[in-house]
N, C-alpha and C positions, 0 to 999 in steps of 0.2 A: 629325520631318523633317530632313535634314541642310540647312545653310545652302546649299550647293551647289545643292541642289533648288529653291531659292527665287529663284535669280538671273534667271530669266526672267520674274520677276514683280517688277520694280522699284517702290519706293515713293518718295513725294516727299521724305522726308527724307533717304534715301539718295544720290538724285541731288543735292540741294541740298548736301549735305555735300560732294560731290566737286567741284561746280562753284564752291564758294566758295574752293577752294584756289588757291594762288598757284604759278605755274610757277618752279621754282627750279633752277639748273644744278647740277651735282655732278660732281666727276671720278672718285669711286669709291663703292662702297657703304659705308654705315655713317656717312656725314657727317650724316645726318639720322636722329635717334633718337626714339624714345619718342613723346610727344605733339608733336613738333615736326611729326610727319607729319600732323597734324591739319590745318595750315595750309598744307604744301607739297606739290605733285605733282613728284616727282623720278623720274627715269630714271637710275641710276647711270651715269655717262660721258657722258651726253647735256648739252652746254653751250651749244648754239645756240638763239636762241629759236625759229626756225622748226622746228627738228627738235622740241623739246619741244612745241610748240603741236600740230604733227601727232600725236605720239605721245599727248597727252593727248585729243585728239579720238577718236583710236581706242578708248582706254579709256572714254571717255565713251559712245561707241556700245555697248559691252560693257555698261556699268552700265544706261544709260536704255532700250535697245533689246533687252535680252536677248540680245546677240551672244555665239555660241558660242566655245570657245576655238580651233576651227579657223578660224572666220571672223576672230577677232583676229589669228591667226598670219598669215594672207593679207594682211591690211591693214599688219601690222608690217613684212613683207617689201618691200612696196611702199614704204612710208615710207623704210625704210632705204636702199633702191636709189636713189629719188628725192634724198634728202638727202646720198647718198655718205656715209653714216656707216660708218667702219671701224674696227676695232682694239677693238671692244666686247666684254666679257666673255661668252665662249660662242658668238660668232660665226663662229669658225673651224671649227666641226664641226656636222653635222646634230643629233647629240644635245644639243649646247650650245645650238643655237639653240631646240630644244624645250624644253630645261629654262629657258632664259632668257625665253622668250616666256609659258611657264606661270607662271613666277614673277611677271612683271609684271601679267599677267592676274588670277592668283588672289589676289594681295596686294592688289591696289586693290579688287576685288570684296569679299573678305573683310573689309577695313576700313570700307570706305563701308557695307557692310551693317550692321556692328557698331555703327557711328557713328550711323546712322539709327536702329537699335533703341535705343541708349542715350537719344536724344533723345526718341523715343517713351515709353519706359519712366520716364523722369523727369519726364515731364509732370504738374504737380501734380494734375490730376484723376486721372491713372493712379495716382500714387502714394498717394492717399486711398483708393481702392477696392483696389488690390493692392499692398500695402506690401512683399511678400517677392518674392525673386528666387530662381529655382531653377537650378542648373547642370544643363545636359544635355549629356553625352556623346555624340557622334554618329559618330565616326570607326569604320568598319568594318574597313578594311584598315590593318595594322600601328597598332593603336590605341596611344595613349601610356597607359601603366598608371597615372599619376599621374592623368590626366583621367579615367579609368574609376573611380577612386577617389572622384572628386569628383561623379560622377554622383548626382542627386537631393540634393545638398548644397543646404540652403535657409539664406538669410541675409536680414536686412533690405537694403533697396535702399541704404541710407546705411552700410553697414557696410564700413570700410577695405579689407578683403580684396578687394573688388571693384575698388579701385583699380589693383590689379596683377594680377588673375586674371580680369577680364571676357574672355570669349572672344571670338575666338580668341586661343590662348594660344602660337602658333607658327605657322610656315609649313605649310599643308595641314591645320591643325586645323579640324575642322568642328563643333567643339562650339558650345553657343549658350546663351544666359540666357533664361529666360520668367519671366513676373510671375505670383504667386500670391494669392489672397485667403485668408482664414481656411478658408473651405470646402475650398480646394485644399491647405492644410496638412493637414486632417484627412484627406482622401483619401489622402495619403501616410502616413498614420498618425502624424503629427507634432502635437503640443500647441502647439508654438512654434519659432521657428527653431533651427537647429543652433549648435553652437559652432564657429567657425571653426578650420579644421585649422591646426595649425603643422607644415608640412613641411620647415621649414629652408630654407637658401640655398645657393648656390656661387658661386664666381668664374669670369668668363669674361673672356679676354683678347683684345682686338682685335688681330688680326694684323698690321695695317697700323700703328697707331699705338701700340700696346703698352698702351693705356688698360685698366685692370682694373675690371670692373663687377660688382656683387653682384646676383644675380638669384634669384628664388624658385624652389625645386626644381620641376620639373615645366613650367616656363615657358621658352620660347627667349629667348635673350638678343635686346633691342629689342622684345620683345612683352609686357613687364610693365608695360602701361598700358591704360587704357580708352579705345579709340578714340571720338572725337567729345566727350569730356568736356571737353576744353579748346579747342574749336574756335572760340574768342572771343578774349577779350583776351590771355590768356597765350600761346596759340599764335601769335598774329600778332605778339606782341612779340618772341618767340623768332625769328621770321623777319626781322624788322627788322635784327637785327644782321647779317645775311648780305646784305643788299641793296647794301652799298657795296662788295662785292666782285664783283659780277656786271656784265655788260656793260649799258651804259646803256639798250639797246632793252628788255632784260628788266627793268630796274630801272622804267622808266617804266610798263611795262604794269603791273607789280605796284602802284605807287603809284597808279595810275589807279584800279585796284580798291579800293585800300583808302579813297581819300577819297570814293568814291561809296557805299562801305558803311554801313549803319545806325550802325556802332561809331564812324564819325567823328562824328556828331551828338553821340553821348554824350562823346566827347573834348571838343569845342567846349562843350559844357554843363557840363563841369568833373566829369562822374561818372567819367571815367577820366584818371589823372594821367600826368605824363610826356611825353616827346617824341613826336612823330608826324610821318611822312613826307607832304609836300604837293606835292612836284615834283621834277624831275629839271633839273639845271642844264645849259642848252645848252652845246654843245661850245665856242663862242667865248668864253662866260663862264669856264669852266673854264681855258681856256688863259691868262686873265687873272690868276685866283685860284691856280691850280694845286689840288693836292689829288688823292686817290686815288678818292674817293667822290663821285658825281654826285648823290646824293640831298639833297634839301633839307628839313631839320627845321622844325618848328614847336614851340617849346619852351611849356612851360606858363606861364612869366612873360610870354611875348609874348602868349598868349591872355587872361592875368588883365588885361594892361595895356590890352587893346583890347576891352572886352566887347560893343562895338557892332558888332564885326565877326561876320558869321554864318557858318555852315558853308559856303553857297553862295557867299559872297564868297570864303572860303578856296580853294574848289575852281577859281577862276578863276586862281589863281597860275600854273598850268602855262601856260595861254594868254598871261598878262601876260609871262612870260619869253620866250615864243617870238615874240610879236607886238607887244609895247609898245616905247615909245621908252626906250632906253637911256642913262643917265647916270652917269659915273663922278666920285665927288667926289675933292677935292684929296688927300685923306689916303690915298687908294687902298684904304680899309678896306670900303668897300661900294659898290655898284652901285644905282641909284634906277631902277625901271621903272614908266612912266607908260602908263595907258591909259585912254581916254574913251569911254564906252559909256552916256551919259545921266548917268554919275557918274564921278569921277576917282578911281582907286585909286593909292597909291604902295606899291610893295613894296620894303623894303629888304633887300638880300642882303647878307650877311657871311660870312666865313669864319674859324672860330675855329682857329688853328693848332694849340693844344694839343689840342682835341678832335678836330681833323681831320676837321671836319664843316661844313656850310653850314647858315646858319639864315636865317630870313625874318622880317620884321615887316610887317604888312600896316596900312596906314591908308586912311581915307577922306578924301581931300584936297580942302580947299576952293578949291584954285588948282591949275592944271596947269604953273604955272611952275617949274621946277626950281630948286634952291639956286644961288645966286651963283657958288660955286665948282665946280659940276659942269660937266662937257664931256660934250657928247652923243656917243656911240660909234654908234648906229644909230637 
């Protein structure tokens, strides 16, 4: 059955995958590529938080409620009119609007479906019982010949070929992948998995940036990845690099989602290394420190130096920055925030000029008395 026929029967993994994405503004197509799409919801040219939120809601309706393309188009037109969005690619003609809405609708449904299937198919219990995957070609109109040749190709679930060829393999591709056990192999007349095809590669040039990428033959540029495979640490890390360049409102929404995610507990427990965003600096403090990025990072060193601070403690940093008492020390290198709620916390904020980033260290303080050289600002 074609993937498109399944869209009116959403399943939890598909919906969860989409809802775990972070809204990210982009000025053009192609800014978000490959597995970065696992973590980011984008509509090329949409840069405002309210516009992105409305468009995301329309796509969510399509995925979770089985909304048709026609219903999605109607909702899309209402959002565009409401938010006054103009100048977007395809918006100047009827055919262009039809093309653009289908692109947004189908791409999000295709990739969320594939990501949900990936999660189901890689479940350890499923892998144990059905360790083989079969490529299923489904496109009826204008089939891609390479995809037809892959029909009934069977490889183990962990074969590297799936990293770049897990369907869909391009816009409008309705191919899918199904699991098989030993009996399923025999029904196909196979004694074991096939040898992975070596179809070669080709070079694709981004017309905007001039960047040249190498893509497997038969796969559309930007689709040579397995949706959902990296919808965890690696995909989130890729998105963190862009948070510093978006407006503070969107950054705050993204950071709030990240610190509430189960992944944050793993970060605090030391299972995931590196820096992690925990808050967005209020405007007043940014005016003191300067800097382009409003995002406050928690370093691995700061976590290790204060093992008594829990994930829930760190989740209060945004509240502290917004509602706590603010003090500036004499060396102007940091601000001290104090908040008392049965327990006193002290968050020391600093900006490292070389890194261009804000960093925070959180303490549980035995006293609410600020340092002698500190001046209260708020």
